[in-house]
C-alpha positions in Angstrom: 69.9 -54.5 77.3 72.7 -53.0 79.3 76.4 -53.3 78.7 79.3 -53.3 81.0 83.0 -54.1 81.5 84.3 -56.3 84.2 87.6 -54.6 85.1 90.0 -55.5 87.8 92.6 -53.7 89.9 94.1 -56.8 91.5 92.0 -60.0 91.3 88.5 -61.1 90.9 86.8 -61.6 94.3 84.8 -64.6 95.2 81.8 -62.3 96.0 81.8 -61.1 92.4 81.8 -64.6 91.0 78.9 -65.6 93.3 76.9 -62.5 92.4 77.3 -63.4 88.7 76.0 -66.9 89.4 73.0 -65.7 91.4 72.1 -63.3 88.6 72.2 -66.1 86.0 70.1 -68.4 88.2 67.4 -65.7 88.4 67.1 -65.5 84.6 69.2 -62.3 84.2 71.5 -63.1 81.2 74.9 -61.9 80.3 76.6 -62.4 76.9 80.3 -61.8 76.3 81.4 -59.1 73.9 84.9 -60.3 73.1 85.5 -58.2 69.9 86.7 -55.1 71.7 89.2 -56.9 74.0 90.4 -59.0 71.1 91.0 -55.9 69.1 92.9 -54.3 72.0 95.1 -57.4 72.1 95.7 -57.2 68.4 96.7 -53.5 68.7 99.3 -54.5 71.3 100.7 -57.3 69.1 100.8 -55.4 65.8 102.8 -52.2 66.1 101.4 -50.7 62.9 97.8 -50.7 64.2 96.8 -47.4 65.9 95.5 -48.0 69.5 92.0 -46.8 68.7 90.1 -49.4 70.8 92.8 -49.4 73.5 92.5 -45.7 73.9 88.7 -45.7 73.8 88.5 -48.3 76.5 91.1 -46.5 78.6 88.9 -43.4 78.5 86.0 -45.4 80.1 87.9 -47.0 83.0 89.6 -45.5 86.0 93.3 -45.0 85.7 95.2 -48.2 86.4 92.3 -50.5 85.7 92.3 -53.2 83.0 89.3 -54.7 81.2 88.9 -58.5 81.7 85.5 -59.1 80.1 83.1 -56.9 78.2 79.5 -58.0 78.2 75.8 -57.1 77.7 73.2 -58.0 80.2 69.4 -58.1 80.5 66.3 -60.3 80.6 65.5 -62.2 77.4 62.5 -60.9 75.4 62.0 -64.1 73.5 62.9 -67.8 73.8 66.0 -68.6 71.8 65.9 -71.0 68.9 67.7 -74.3 69.6 71.2 -74.5 68.4 71.9 -77.1 65.7 73.8 -80.0 67.2 75.3 -83.0 65.7 75.7 -86.3 67.5 78.8 -86.6 69.7 79.8 -89.7 67.7 80.2 -87.6 64.6 82.7 -85.3 66.4 84.9 -87.9 68.0 88.3 -88.8 66.6 88.6 -92.3 65.5 
């Protein structure tokens, strides 16, 4: 497994979106790692929290760049177990 951060200076390009779709179609998987970015948001909204995650991420990106999505990537080594699902009728509001 590898890890990465999608970071942007201005906006996401169409080429980057297409590349992600091509990688997924070839069996190369990516899984979001939201915890770090959620913690960075929390550090911004709660002044009493020290900016530990914000500073750590800033040290890994070029100056002026902002993380949009953290992820891990790789090829699966095993077939995933099916997720439990309930019938749609059980989830509908009546």
